[in-house]
N, CA, C and O atoms as a CHARMM CRD file, in Angstrom:
* protein
*
  272
    1    1 MET  N    100.15000  75.55100  87.01500 PROA 1      0.00000
    2    1 MET  CA   100.64700  75.35700  88.28200 PROA 1      0.00000
    3    1 MET  C     98.95700  74.78000  88.58200 PROA 1      0.00000
    4    1 MET  O     98.03700  75.48400  88.16600 PROA 1      0.00000
    5    2 THR  N     98.65200  73.49000  89.31100 PROA 2      0.00000
    6    2 THR  CA    97.10700  73.20500  90.05000 PROA 2      0.00000
    7    2 THR  C     96.67600  74.09600  91.19900 PROA 2      0.00000
    8    2 THR  O     97.24500  74.98000  91.83800 PROA 2      0.00000
    9    3 VAL  N     95.44200  73.53800  91.23400 PROA 3      0.00000
   10    3 VAL  CA    94.90800  74.44100  92.75600 PROA 3      0.00000
   11    3 VAL  C     95.43200  73.78100  93.46200 PROA 3      0.00000
   12    3 VAL  O     95.88100  74.49800  94.35600 PROA 3      0.00000
   13    4 LYS  N     95.78100  72.32200  93.70300 PROA 4      0.00000
   14    4 LYS  CA    96.27000  71.77800  94.94400 PROA 4      0.00000
   15    4 LYS  C     97.83000  72.37300  95.25300 PROA 4      0.00000
   16    4 LYS  O     98.29800  72.45900  96.38800 PROA 4      0.00000
   17    5 LYS  N     98.39100  72.68600  94.26400 PROA 5      0.00000
   18    5 LYS  CA   100.00300  73.19200  94.23900 PROA 5      0.00000
   19    5 LYS  C     99.67900  74.84600  94.90200 PROA 5      0.00000
   20    5 LYS  O    100.21700  75.32400  95.90000 PROA 5      0.00000
   21    6 ASP  N     98.94300  75.32100  94.27000 PROA 6      0.00000
   22    6 ASP  CA    98.86000  76.64100  94.66100 PROA 6      0.00000
   23    6 ASP  C     98.31200  77.04200  96.02300 PROA 6      0.00000
   24    6 ASP  O     98.70800  77.93100  96.77800 PROA 6      0.00000
   25    7 LEU  N     97.33400  76.20100  96.15700 PROA 7      0.00000
   26    7 LEU  CA    97.08500  76.10800  97.97500 PROA 7      0.00000
   27    7 LEU  C     98.21700  75.42600  98.98300 PROA 7      0.00000
   28    7 LEU  O     98.38600  75.77900 100.15000 PROA 7      0.00000
   29    8 GLU  N     98.92400  74.43000  98.33600 PROA 8      0.00000
   30    8 GLU  CA   100.25000  74.08800  99.33900 PROA 8      0.00000
   31    8 GLU  C    100.99500  75.29700  99.54100 PROA 8      0.00000
   32    8 GLU  O    101.37100  75.54300 100.68700 PROA 8      0.00000
   33    9 LYS  N    101.30400  76.19800  98.48000 PROA 9      0.00000
   34    9 LYS  CA   101.96800  77.28100  98.62600 PROA 9      0.00000
   35    9 LYS  C    101.49600  78.59500  99.65000 PROA 9      0.00000
   36    9 LYS  O    102.08700  79.49100 100.25200 PROA 9      0.00000
   37   10 ALA  N    100.41900  78.25900  99.51600 PROA 10     0.00000
   38   10 ALA  CA    99.63900  79.40200 100.28500 PROA 10     0.00000
   39   10 ALA  C     99.81700  78.93200 101.84600 PROA 10     0.00000
   40   10 ALA  O     99.93500  79.79600 102.71500 PROA 10     0.00000
   41   11 VAL  N     99.83100  77.72700 102.13100 PROA 11     0.00000
   42   11 VAL  CA   100.02100  77.04700 103.60400 PROA 11     0.00000
   43   11 VAL  C    100.78500  77.35500 103.97900 PROA 11     0.00000
   44   11 VAL  O    100.79600  77.92800 105.06900 PROA 11     0.00000
   45   12 ALA  N    102.01400  77.09600 103.14100 PROA 12     0.00000
   46   12 ALA  CA   103.52400  77.50900 103.65300 PROA 12     0.00000
   47   12 ALA  C    103.40500  78.75500 103.61300 PROA 12     0.00000
   48   12 ALA  O    103.73700  79.11100 104.74400 PROA 12     0.00000
   49   13 ALA  N    103.14200  79.64600 103.03000 PROA 13     0.00000
   50   13 ALA  CA   103.42500  80.90900 103.23200 PROA 13     0.00000
   51   13 ALA  C    102.58100  81.45800 104.25700 PROA 13     0.00000
   52   13 ALA  O    102.91300  82.56600 104.67900 PROA 13     0.00000
   53   14 ALA  N    101.52200  80.89600 104.76400 PROA 14     0.00000
   54   14 ALA  CA   100.66800  81.36700 105.67200 PROA 14     0.00000
   55   14 ALA  C    101.38100  80.74800 107.04600 PROA 14     0.00000
   56   14 ALA  O    101.30800  81.38400 108.09700 PROA 14     0.00000
   57   15 GLU  N    101.98000  79.64100 106.98600 PROA 15     0.00000
   58   15 GLU  CA   102.98400  79.16200 108.18800 PROA 15     0.00000
   59   15 GLU  C    104.40600  80.07700 108.30700 PROA 15     0.00000
   60   15 GLU  O    104.86200  80.59200 109.32800 PROA 15     0.00000
   61   16 SER  N    104.79800  80.10300 107.32900 PROA 16     0.00000
   62   16 SER  CA   106.03000  81.13800 107.48700 PROA 16     0.00000
   63   16 SER  C    105.53800  82.56400 108.16300 PROA 16     0.00000
   64   16 SER  O    106.10200  83.08500 109.12500 PROA 16     0.00000
   65   17 ALA  N    104.62600  82.98400 107.62500 PROA 17     0.00000
   66   17 ALA  CA   104.03800  84.31000 108.14400 PROA 17     0.00000
   67   17 ALA  C    104.07100  84.03100 109.67600 PROA 17     0.00000
   68   17 ALA  O    105.01800  84.47500 110.32500 PROA 17     0.00000
   69   18 LYS  N    103.17400  83.38300 110.23100 PROA 18     0.00000
   70   18 LYS  CA   102.81900  82.36100 111.21200 PROA 18     0.00000
   71   18 LYS  C    104.18900  82.63300 112.53700 PROA 18     0.00000
   72   18 LYS  O    104.15100  83.30600 113.56700 PROA 18     0.00000
   73   19 GLY  N    105.27200  81.81200 111.96100 PROA 19     0.00000
   74   19 GLY  CA   106.47300  81.98500 112.75000 PROA 19     0.00000
   75   19 GLY  C    106.94400  83.30200 112.89000 PROA 19     0.00000
   76   19 GLY  O    107.24300  83.81000 113.97000 PROA 19     0.00000
   77   20 THR  N    107.02300  83.97300 111.55400 PROA 20     0.00000
   78   20 THR  CA   107.68000  85.69100 111.83400 PROA 20     0.00000
   79   20 THR  C    107.00300  86.39000 112.76500 PROA 20     0.00000
   80   20 THR  O    107.61500  86.93000 113.68600 PROA 20     0.00000
   81   21 TYR  N    105.73100  86.46900 112.65600 PROA 21     0.00000
   82   21 TYR  CA   105.07200  87.15900 113.71100 PROA 21     0.00000
   83   21 TYR  C    105.19300  86.58000 115.30500 PROA 21     0.00000
   84   21 TYR  O    105.14500  87.36200 116.25500 PROA 21     0.00000
   85   22 ALA  N    105.35700  85.09100 115.48300 PROA 22     0.00000
   86   22 ALA  CA   105.75200  85.10200 116.75300 PROA 22     0.00000
   87   22 ALA  C    107.20300  85.04700 117.01200 PROA 22     0.00000
   88   22 ALA  O    107.58700  84.54200 118.06800 PROA 22     0.00000
   89   23 THR  N    108.15800  85.57400 116.04700 PROA 23     0.00000
   90   23 THR  CA   109.21400  85.81000 116.35300 PROA 23     0.00000
   91   23 THR  C    109.41700  87.25100 116.71800 PROA 23     0.00000
   92   23 THR  O    110.34200  87.71600 117.38400 PROA 23     0.00000
   93   24 PHE  N    108.26000  87.97400 116.09800 PROA 24     0.00000
   94   24 PHE  CA   108.41300  89.26700 116.25100 PROA 24     0.00000
   95   24 PHE  C    107.80900  89.48800 117.92800 PROA 24     0.00000
   96   24 PHE  O    108.27200  90.20500 118.81400 PROA 24     0.00000
   97   25 ALA  N    106.91500  88.80900 117.94600 PROA 25     0.00000
   98   25 ALA  CA   106.15700  89.22800 119.51200 PROA 25     0.00000
   99   25 ALA  C    107.14600  88.80200 120.45200 PROA 25     0.00000
  100   25 ALA  O    107.24900  89.41500 121.51400 PROA 25     0.00000
  101   26 SER  N    107.83200  87.90000 120.21300 PROA 26     0.00000
  102   26 SER  CA   109.11200  87.24100 121.36600 PROA 26     0.00000
  103   26 SER  C    110.06200  88.17700 121.41100 PROA 26     0.00000
  104   26 SER  O    110.73600  88.29400 122.43400 PROA 26     0.00000
  105   27 SER  N    110.29500  89.09000 120.18000 PROA 27     0.00000
  106   27 SER  CA   111.55600  90.08500 120.48000 PROA 27     0.00000
  107   27 SER  C    111.37300  91.58900 120.77300 PROA 27     0.00000
  108   27 SER  O    112.16100  92.51200 120.56700 PROA 27     0.00000
  109   28 THR  N    110.13600  91.60100 121.30400 PROA 28     0.00000
  110   28 THR  CA   109.96100  93.07800 121.59300 PROA 28     0.00000
  111   28 THR  C    109.45000  93.42000 123.05800 PROA 28     0.00000
  112   28 THR  O    108.61400  92.70100 123.60700 PROA 28     0.00000
  113   29 ASP  N    109.80200  94.16400 123.46100 PROA 29     0.00000
  114   29 ASP  CA   109.40600  94.44800 124.94300 PROA 29     0.00000
  115   29 ASP  C    108.19800  95.36600 124.79900 PROA 29     0.00000
  116   29 ASP  O    107.73300  95.75500 125.87000 PROA 29     0.00000
  117   30 ASP  N    107.61700  95.77700 123.72300 PROA 30     0.00000
  118   30 ASP  CA   106.23100  96.96100 123.92000 PROA 30     0.00000
  119   30 ASP  C    105.42900  95.67400 123.89100 PROA 30     0.00000
  120   30 ASP  O    105.38000  94.75400 123.07500 PROA 30     0.00000
  121   31 GLN  N    104.73800  95.93400 125.19300 PROA 31     0.00000
  122   31 GLN  CA   103.51000  95.22000 125.10500 PROA 31     0.00000
  123   31 GLN  C    102.25400  95.28300 124.06500 PROA 31     0.00000
  124   31 GLN  O    101.48500  94.40000 123.68700 PROA 31     0.00000
  125   32 SER  N    102.34400  96.62500 123.76000 PROA 32     0.00000
  126   32 SER  CA   101.22900  96.63300 122.77500 PROA 32     0.00000
  127   32 SER  C    101.56700  95.80400 121.37600 PROA 32     0.00000
  128   32 SER  O    100.76200  94.94600 121.01200 PROA 32     0.00000
  129   33 ALA  N    102.73700  96.06000 120.60900 PROA 33     0.00000
  130   33 ALA  CA   103.30300  95.06600 119.75200 PROA 33     0.00000
  131   33 ALA  C    103.28600  94.01300 119.88400 PROA 33     0.00000
  132   33 ALA  O    103.08700  93.41400 118.82600 PROA 33     0.00000
  133   34 GLN  N    103.45200  93.15800 121.07700 PROA 34     0.00000
  134   34 GLN  CA   103.63500  91.66800 121.45500 PROA 34     0.00000
  135   34 GLN  C    102.16300  91.44100 121.25100 PROA 34     0.00000
  136   34 GLN  O    101.89200  90.49700 120.51000 PROA 34     0.00000
  137   35 THR  N    101.31600  92.01000 121.68000 PROA 35     0.00000
  138   35 THR  CA    99.85700  91.78400 121.39100 PROA 35     0.00000
  139   35 THR  C     99.17400  91.65400 120.33700 PROA 35     0.00000
  140   35 THR  O     98.12500  91.01000 120.29600 PROA 35     0.00000
  141   36 MET  N     99.84200  92.42700 119.07200 PROA 36     0.00000
  142   36 MET  CA    99.19400  92.73500 117.92000 PROA 36     0.00000
  143   36 MET  C     99.71400  91.51100 117.24500 PROA 36     0.00000
  144   36 MET  O     98.95500  90.78900 116.59800 PROA 36     0.00000
  145   37 PHE  N    101.24200  91.20400 117.40300 PROA 37     0.00000
  146   37 PHE  CA   101.91900  90.21100 116.66500 PROA 37     0.00000
  147   37 PHE  C    101.42400  88.98700 117.28000 PROA 37     0.00000
  148   37 PHE  O    101.80700  88.04100 116.59200 PROA 37     0.00000
  149   38 GLN  N    100.69400  88.57200 118.34300 PROA 38     0.00000
  150   38 GLN  CA   100.22400  87.54400 118.59900 PROA 38     0.00000
  151   38 GLN  C     98.96500  87.60000 118.09400 PROA 38     0.00000
  152   38 GLN  O     98.49400  86.54200 117.67600 PROA 38     0.00000
  153   39 GLN  N     98.34800  88.53400 118.03800 PROA 39     0.00000
  154   39 GLN  CA    96.96000  88.29700 117.33000 PROA 39     0.00000
  155   39 GLN  C     96.96700  88.25900 115.94900 PROA 39     0.00000
  156   39 GLN  O     95.95900  87.87200 115.35900 PROA 39     0.00000
  157   40 MET  N     98.28300  88.71900 115.15000 PROA 40     0.00000
  158   40 MET  CA    98.37300  88.25800 113.70700 PROA 40     0.00000
  159   40 MET  C     98.69300  86.63400 113.50100 PROA 40     0.00000
  160   40 MET  O     98.24000  85.93600 112.59400 PROA 40     0.00000
  161   41 SER  N     99.61200  86.19800 114.59900 PROA 41     0.00000
  162   41 SER  CA    99.97500  84.99300 114.35900 PROA 41     0.00000
  163   41 SER  C     98.75800  84.11500 114.57600 PROA 41     0.00000
  164   41 SER  O     98.70500  83.14900 113.81400 PROA 41     0.00000
  165   42 GLN  N     97.47900  84.27500 115.70200 PROA 42     0.00000
  166   42 GLN  CA    96.45200  83.68300 115.42900 PROA 42     0.00000
  167   42 GLN  C     95.58400  83.85400 114.28100 PROA 42     0.00000
  168   42 GLN  O     94.92400  83.00800 113.67900 PROA 42     0.00000
  169   43 ASP  N     95.67800  84.82400 114.13000 PROA 43     0.00000
  170   43 ASP  CA    95.03300  85.24600 112.59300 PROA 43     0.00000
  171   43 ASP  C     95.28000  84.02700 111.61400 PROA 43     0.00000
  172   43 ASP  O     94.55300  83.33500 110.90200 PROA 43     0.00000
  173   44 MET  N     96.89000  84.08600 111.95300 PROA 44     0.00000
  174   44 MET  CA    97.23600  83.04600 110.75400 PROA 44     0.00000
  175   44 MET  C     96.80600  81.68600 110.65600 PROA 44     0.00000
  176   44 MET  O     96.56900  81.06300 109.62100 PROA 44     0.00000
  177   45 ASP  N     96.71300  81.19900 112.10800 PROA 45     0.00000
  178   45 ASP  CA    96.23100  79.89800 112.36300 PROA 45     0.00000
  179   45 ASP  C     94.53700  79.65000 111.78700 PROA 45     0.00000
  180   45 ASP  O     94.14200  78.66000 111.17100 PROA 45     0.00000
  181   46 ARG  N     93.92900  80.54000 112.08800 PROA 46     0.00000
  182   46 ARG  CA    92.59300  80.26100 111.22400 PROA 46     0.00000
  183   46 ARG  C     92.72100  80.58600 109.66500 PROA 46     0.00000
  184   46 ARG  O     91.72800  80.37100 108.97100 PROA 46     0.00000
  185   47 HSD  N     93.88500  81.09100 109.06600 PROA 47     0.00000
  186   47 HSD  CA    93.83100  81.41000 107.96700 PROA 47     0.00000
  187   47 HSD  C     94.40900  80.05800 107.19200 PROA 47     0.00000
  188   47 HSD  O     93.95000  79.69700 106.10900 PROA 47     0.00000
  189   48 ILE  N     95.40200  79.40400 107.83900 PROA 48     0.00000
  190   48 ILE  CA    96.11300  78.04400 107.84100 PROA 48     0.00000
  191   48 ILE  C     95.00000  77.01500 107.81700 PROA 48     0.00000
  192   48 ILE  O     95.07800  76.18200 106.91400 PROA 48     0.00000
  193   49 ALA  N     93.85100  76.92100 108.76000 PROA 49     0.00000
  194   49 ALA  CA    92.94900  76.00500 108.96700 PROA 49     0.00000
  195   49 ALA  C     91.88200  76.32400 107.74700 PROA 49     0.00000
  196   49 ALA  O     91.12700  75.37100 107.55400 PROA 49     0.00000
  197   50 GLN  N     91.73800  77.04200 107.20000 PROA 50     0.00000
  198   50 GLN  CA    90.76600  77.34700 105.97300 PROA 50     0.00000
  199   50 GLN  C     91.42100  76.79700 104.77700 PROA 50     0.00000
  200   50 GLN  O     90.92500  76.04200 103.94000 PROA 50     0.00000
  201   51 LEU  N     92.67000  77.31100 104.82200 PROA 51     0.00000
  202   51 LEU  CA    93.42600  76.68900 103.84300 PROA 51     0.00000
  203   51 LEU  C     93.44900  75.00400 103.31800 PROA 51     0.00000
  204   51 LEU  O     93.24200  74.35000 102.29600 PROA 51     0.00000
  205   52 ASN  N     93.81400  74.82000 104.63300 PROA 52     0.00000
  206   52 ASN  CA    93.83900  73.24200 104.68700 PROA 52     0.00000
  207   52 ASN  C     92.39200  72.32000 104.51400 PROA 52     0.00000
  208   52 ASN  O     92.20300  71.12400 104.29100 PROA 52     0.00000
  209   53 SER  N     91.65300  73.25800 104.68900 PROA 53     0.00000
  210   53 SER  CA    90.34800  72.66400 104.59800 PROA 53     0.00000
  211   53 SER  C     90.03100  72.84300 103.05500 PROA 53     0.00000
  212   53 SER  O     89.57000  71.83100 102.52800 PROA 53     0.00000
  213   54 ARG  N     90.15200  73.66400 102.44800 PROA 54     0.00000
  214   54 ARG  CA    89.97100  74.11900 100.91000 PROA 54     0.00000
  215   54 ARG  C     90.87600  72.93700 100.14100 PROA 54     0.00000
  216   54 ARG  O     90.61700  72.32000  99.10800 PROA 54     0.00000
  217   55 LEU  N     91.94800  72.86000 100.96400 PROA 55     0.00000
  218   55 LEU  CA    93.00000  71.39900 100.34000 PROA 55     0.00000
  219   55 LEU  C     92.12500  70.43900 100.20800 PROA 55     0.00000
  220   55 LEU  O     91.67600  70.07500  99.12100 PROA 55     0.00000
  221   56 SER  N     91.80600  69.93700 101.36200 PROA 56     0.00000
  222   56 SER  CA    91.04900  68.44900 101.54500 PROA 56     0.00000
  223   56 SER  C     89.74100  68.49500 100.63900 PROA 56     0.00000
  224   56 SER  O     89.35900  67.48600 100.04600 PROA 56     0.00000
  225   57 SER  N     89.09100  69.68000 100.56200 PROA 57     0.00000
  226   57 SER  CA    87.91600  69.43400  99.89100 PROA 57     0.00000
  227   57 SER  C     88.13900  69.19100  98.43400 PROA 57     0.00000
  228   57 SER  O     87.40500  68.46400  97.76500 PROA 57     0.00000
  229   58 THR  N     89.31700  69.90900  97.90500 PROA 58     0.00000
  230   58 THR  CA    89.73900  69.89200  96.59700 PROA 58     0.00000
  231   58 THR  C     90.02700  68.18200  96.37000 PROA 58     0.00000
  232   58 THR  O     89.71700  67.42400  95.45100 PROA 58     0.00000
  233   59 ALA  N     90.71500  67.98500  97.56700 PROA 59     0.00000
  234   59 ALA  CA    91.67400  66.43600  96.99100 PROA 59     0.00000
  235   59 ALA  C     90.42600  65.48800  97.05800 PROA 59     0.00000
  236   59 ALA  O     90.49900  64.48400  96.34900 PROA 59     0.00000
  237   60 GLU  N     89.10100  65.68800  97.93200 PROA 60     0.00000
  238   60 GLU  CA    88.27200  65.27800  97.74500 PROA 60     0.00000
  239   60 GLU  C     87.14100  64.86600  96.64300 PROA 60     0.00000
  240   60 GLU  O     86.66000  63.77100  96.35200 PROA 60     0.00000
  241   61 ASN  N     86.87200  66.39100  96.06900 PROA 61     0.00000
  242   61 ASN  CA    86.47400  66.41800  94.75800 PROA 61     0.00000
  243   61 ASN  C     87.06500  65.44200  93.78500 PROA 61     0.00000
  244   61 ASN  O     86.55300  64.47600  93.22000 PROA 61     0.00000
  245   62 LYS  N     88.31400  65.95900  93.73500 PROA 62     0.00000
  246   62 LYS  CA    89.16200  65.23500  92.63900 PROA 62     0.00000
  247   62 LYS  C     88.95000  63.93800  92.76600 PROA 62     0.00000
  248   62 LYS  O     88.73100  63.40000  91.68100 PROA 62     0.00000
  249   63 LEU  N     88.92700  63.06700  93.89000 PROA 63     0.00000
  250   63 LEU  CA    88.94300  61.94600  94.04200 PROA 63     0.00000
  251   63 LEU  C     87.42600  61.29500  93.63500 PROA 63     0.00000
  252   63 LEU  O     87.39400  60.32300  92.88000 PROA 63     0.00000
  253   64 ASN  N     86.21600  61.86100  94.15300 PROA 64     0.00000
  254   64 ASN  CA    84.92400  61.58800  93.38600 PROA 64     0.00000
  255   64 ASN  C     84.76700  61.79000  91.95800 PROA 64     0.00000
  256   64 ASN  O     83.82100  61.31900  91.32600 PROA 64     0.00000
  257   65 ASN  N     85.97100  62.70000  91.29700 PROA 65     0.00000
  258   65 ASN  CA    85.39600  62.96900  89.72200 PROA 65     0.00000
  259   65 ASN  C     86.11000  61.99500  89.03700 PROA 65     0.00000
  260   65 ASN  O     86.00700  61.70200  87.84500 PROA 65     0.00000
  261   66 GLN  N     86.99700  61.41300  90.05500 PROA 66     0.00000
  262   66 GLN  CA    87.77700  60.10000  89.37700 PROA 66     0.00000
  263   66 GLN  C     87.00800  58.86100  89.36600 PROA 66     0.00000
  264   66 GLN  O     87.03500  58.04300  88.44600 PROA 66     0.00000
  265   67 GLN  N     86.33000  58.76400  90.42200 PROA 67     0.00000
  266   67 GLN  CA    85.42900  57.23400  90.55100 PROA 67     0.00000
  267   67 GLN  C     84.31600  57.40600  89.85800 PROA 67     0.00000
  268   67 GLN  O     83.67900  56.36700  89.68700 PROA 67     0.00000
  269   68 GLU  N     83.73600  58.65300  89.26700 PROA 68     0.00000
  270   68 GLU  CA    82.46800  58.75600  88.38100 PROA 68     0.00000
  271   68 GLU  C     82.79500  57.79300  86.99200 PROA 68     0.00000
  272   68 GLU  O     81.95100  57.68700  86.10200 PROA 68     0.00000
């Protein structure tokens, strides 16, 4: 498997986890649990951004290598 495919799978998994955490947050009445799951969802936003950044730089590097 290529790095691109691995990163795409990681992004999909992170997006899935984010959705799961958001669902957990909205389906509990426990305020501390809601806060925890909301924070976990926000953490996934950062993870997704970092993965997408890496995916973009990998694509740019591949393009630059092909042009040389």
